[in-house]
C-alpha positions in Angstrom: 89.9 77.4 110.8 93.5 78.4 111.1 92.7 82.0 110.1 89.9 82.2 112.7 92.3 80.8 115.4 94.9 83.3 114.4 92.4 86.1 114.6 91.2 85.0 118.0 94.8 84.8 119.3 95.6 88.2 117.9 92.5 89.8 119.5 93.1 88.0 122.8 96.6 89.2 123.1 95.8 92.8 122.0 92.9 93.0 124.4 94.9 91.7 127.3 97.6 94.2 126.7 95.2 97.0 126.6 93.3 95.9 129.7 96.3 95.1 131.9 97.1 98.7 133.1 93.4 99.3 134.1 93.4 96.1 136.1 96.6 96.9 137.9 95.2 100.3 138.8 92.0 98.8 140.0 89.9 100.8 137.5 86.9 99.3 135.9 85.7 101.2 132.8 82.1 102.2 132.8 81.7 100.7 129.3 84.0 98.3 127.5 85.3 99.6 124.2 84.1 98.0 121.0 87.2 96.3 119.6 87.4 95.6 115.9 90.2 94.3 113.7 91.6 95.6 110.4 93.7 93.2 108.3 96.0 94.0 105.4 98.9 92.4 103.5 101.4 95.2 103.2 104.9 95.3 104.7 106.1 97.7 107.4 106.7 101.2 106.0 104.3 100.8 103.1 101.8 103.6 102.7 99.0 101.1 103.3 100.5 100.1 106.6 101.0 103.7 107.7 97.4 104.7 106.8 95.9 101.7 108.5 97.7 102.7 111.8 96.4 106.3 111.2 92.9 105.0 110.8 93.0 103.2 114.1 94.4 106.4 115.8 91.6 108.5 114.3 88.8 106.1 115.2 89.9 106.1 118.9 90.1 109.9 118.8 86.8 110.5 117.0 84.9 108.1 119.2 86.5 109.2 122.5 87.9 105.7 122.9 84.5 103.9 122.5 85.9 102.0 119.4 89.3 100.5 119.2 90.9 99.1 116.1 93.5 96.4 116.2 95.7 96.4 113.0 97.1 93.2 111.7 99.4 93.7 108.7 101.8 91.8 106.6 99.3 89.0 106.0 99.1 88.1 109.7 95.5 87.1 109.2 96.1 85.4 105.8 96.2 86.4 102.2 94.0 89.1 100.7 91.6 86.5 99.5 91.4 84.8 102.9 90.8 88.2 104.6 88.0 89.0 102.1 86.3 85.7 103.0 86.7 86.5 106.7 85.2 89.9 106.1 82.1 88.5 104.5 81.5 86.0 107.3 82.1 88.6 110.0 85.4 87.0 111.3 87.2 90.2 110.2 85.8 93.7 110.5 87.9 95.8 108.1 90.4 95.1 105.4 92.6 97.3 103.2 92.6 94.7 100.4 93.8 94.3 96.8 91.9 95.0 93.6 92.8 91.6 92.2 91.4 89.6 95.2 88.4 91.8 95.5 87.5 91.5 91.9 86.7 87.8 92.5 83.7 89.0 94.6 82.8 92.1 92.5 84.2 91.3 88.9 83.5 94.8 87.7 86.2 96.2 90.0 88.9 94.7 87.8 87.9 97.1 85.0 89.6 99.9 86.9 92.8 98.2 85.7 92.2 98.6 82.0 95.7 99.0 80.4 96.9 102.6 80.3 93.5 104.0 81.4 94.8 106.3 84.1 97.9 108.4 83.9 98.1 108.9 87.7 96.4 108.5 91.0 94.6 111.9 90.7 92.9 110.8 87.5 91.7 107.6 89.0 90.5 109.3 92.2 88.5 111.8 90.1 86.7 109.0 88.3 86.0 107.1 91.6 84.6 110.2 93.2 81.8 110.3 90.6 79.2 107.9 89.2 81.7 105.0 88.8 82.4 105.0 92.5 78.7 105.2 93.4 78.0 102.2 91.1 80.8 100.2 92.6 79.5 101.0 96.1 76.2 99.5 95.3 77.7 96.4 93.8 79.8 95.8 97.0 76.8 96.4 99.3 74.9 93.8 97.3 77.4 91.2 98.4 77.5 92.2 102.0 80.5 94.5 102.0 80.6 98.2 102.9 83.2 100.3 100.9 84.8 103.0 103.0 87.1 104.4 100.4 89.4 103.7 97.5 93.0 103.8 98.6 95.8 104.0 96.1 97.9 100.9 95.1 99.7 102.9 92.5 100.7 102.8 88.9 102.3 99.4 88.2 105.6 98.5 86.6 107.3 95.3 85.4 110.4 93.9 87.0 112.4 90.8 86.0 115.8 89.1 86.4 116.5 88.2 82.8 116.9 91.3 80.6 116.0 94.9 79.9 112.3 95.2 78.8 111.9 98.1 76.4 109.3 96.8 73.9 106.5 94.3 74.1 108.6 91.7 72.2 111.0 91.7 75.2 108.2 90.3 77.4 107.4 87.4 75.1 108.2 84.0 76.6 108.8 85.3 80.1 107.2 83.8 83.2 105.5 86.6 85.0 103.8 86.5 88.4 100.6 88.3 88.5 98.0 88.6 91.3 94.8 86.7 90.9 93.4 89.6 88.8 91.9 88.7 85.5 92.8 92.1 84.0 96.5 91.8 84.8 96.5 88.2 83.5 95.0 89.4 80.2 97.4 92.2 79.9 100.5 90.0 80.2 99.1 87.2 78.1 98.4 89.7 75.4 102.2 90.6 75.5 103.1 86.9 75.0 104.1 86.1 78.6 103.0 83.1 80.6 101.4 84.1 83.9 101.4 82.4 87.2 99.5 83.4 90.4 101.6 83.3 93.5 100.6 84.8 96.9 102.4 88.1 97.5 103.9 86.8 100.7 105.6 84.1 98.7 106.7 86.2 95.8 110.2 87.1 97.0 111.2 83.5 97.4 109.6 82.5 94.1 111.6 85.2 92.3 114.8 84.2 94.2 114.4 80.6 93.2 113.5 81.3 89.6 110.0 79.9 89.8 109.0 83.0 87.8 111.2 85.5 85.9 109.4 88.6 86.9 106.4 90.3 88.4 104.5 93.6 88.3 103.7 96.0 91.2 103.8 99.6 92.1 107.2 101.0 93.1 106.3 101.3 96.8 105.5 97.5 97.0 108.7 96.7 95.0 110.7 98.7 97.6 109.0 97.7 100.8 109.0 94.0 100.0 112.6 94.1 98.7 111.7 92.6 95.4 114.4 94.7 93.7 117.0 92.5 95.4 115.9 89.5 93.2 114.8 91.5 90.1 117.4 94.0 89.0 115.6 95.2 85.9 112.8 97.6 86.6 110.9 98.7 83.4 108.7 101.7 83.9 105.8 100.2 81.9 103.0 102.1 83.9 100.7 99.5 82.3 97.8 100.0 84.8 96.6 101.6 88.0 95.1 99.8 90.9 93.0 100.7 93.9 93.3 99.4 97.4 89.6 98.9 98.4 89.1 99.8 102.0 86.2 97.7 103.2 84.1 97.0 106.2 81.8 94.1 107.0 78.1 94.6 107.4 78.3 92.9 110.8 80.9 95.5 112.0 78.7 98.2 110.6 75.8 97.0 112.7 78.0 96.9 115.9 79.1 100.5 115.5 75.7 102.1 116.0 76.0 105.8 116.6 79.8 105.7 116.1 79.4 104.7 112.5 79.7 108.2 111.1 82.8 108.8 113.2 84.4 105.7 111.7 83.5 106.8 108.2 85.0 110.2 108.8 88.2 108.5 110.1 88.3 106.3 107.0 88.0 109.3 104.7 90.8 111.1 106.4 93.0 108.0 106.5 92.3 107.5 102.8 93.4 111.0 101.9 96.6 110.4 103.8 97.2 107.1 102.2 96.9 108.5 98.7 99.2 111.3 99.5 101.8 109.0 101.0 101.5 106.6 98.1 102.3 109.3 95.5 105.2 110.7 97.6 106.6 107.2 98.2 106.6 106.3 94.5 108.6 109.4 93.7 111.1 108.8 96.5 111.5 105.1 95.5 112.1 105.9 91.9 114.9 108.4 92.7 116.5 105.8 95.1 116.3 103.1 92.4 117.9 105.3 89.8 120.8 105.9 92.2 121.2 102.2 93.1 124.0 100.7 91.0 122.6 97.2 91.5 119.3 98.2 89.8 118.7 99.1 86.1 115.7 101.4 85.7 114.5 101.1 82.1 112.3 103.5 80.1 110.0 101.7 77.7 108.4 102.4 74.3 105.0 103.3 75.8 103.1 103.6 72.5 104.2 100.1 71.5 102.8 98.7 74.8 99.6 100.7 74.3 99.2 99.2 70.9 100.1 95.7 71.9 97.5 95.6 74.7 94.6 97.4 72.9 92.8 94.1 72.4 92.3 93.7 76.2 89.9 96.6 76.5 88.0 95.4 73.4 87.6 92.0 74.9 86.4 93.3 78.2 83.7 95.4 76.6 82.2 92.1 75.4 81.8 90.8 78.9 78.3 90.7 80.6 79.2 94.0 82.4 80.6 95.5 79.2 78.5 98.6 79.6 80.2 99.3 83.0 83.6 98.9 81.3 82.5 101.5 78.7 81.3 103.8 81.5 84.7 103.7 83.3 86.6 104.3 80.0 84.3 107.2 79.2 84.7 108.7 82.6 88.5 108.4 82.5 88.7 110.1 79.1 86.0 112.7 79.8 
């Protein structure tokens, strides 16, 4: 209920602000614009935030103002899980969500995060542009969600406040925050860590207060949410890649009518920008971290981590959707 109230307040204020100039001028538009809402959890300056704003701009441009997108970031409309629920009920129209939260609805999505499967964003994008992406699209549509693209959430790395992590044994016994993503949980439990699921918006305080020792995220998220302030050791584990599913509700799809194709085109263009910005941001952040005397950037024994997490992929191939896991693995290595 709180989320719906927040959404209504957000829409009311945004609509009033947009309409005020027209009322003052005494102009009544021939047709009111269709106003839709896009929610996400990223902080200001994050590539996800910038791309969401670009999407709104492109939609207005490509529909000649017939469709307007209000963007609510930084968990204004709740957590990724809450926004996903709102999307399915029609209380929210679009979300640039997280792979972990979304895998609760489409479990197969988590298989994109198999340990050390993708070396970079280009490799993942290539796989998602083929049969794997087509398969995932069908699975989403079956649960009432329309995928508009696979944005980049980056290669993920481990940070902590305790010690340098170079080998898997250095992780053993640590308390690591993970998203509610079964793949990430399995990876860190295979390394001997205890895992705890904490909402991203609460993560900084949890690290600051020592509720957990560390966490894992792409460099852009570590920087934009200032996690490096409370976790000085940043180990370049590159243990997995994650997508940012860009999703639309079927109710919003029905409302768009003839403007649907323009919105899809805007989503594709914004997605390309987001992936480009994400790669650029990661490189920039890494250089900045290396120059920061308060941060210790650590190279790890990659082969040791690959070996220590090998059982994760084996176990996932035994799941009911094991054939899909094998399909992703084959596509990534093909």
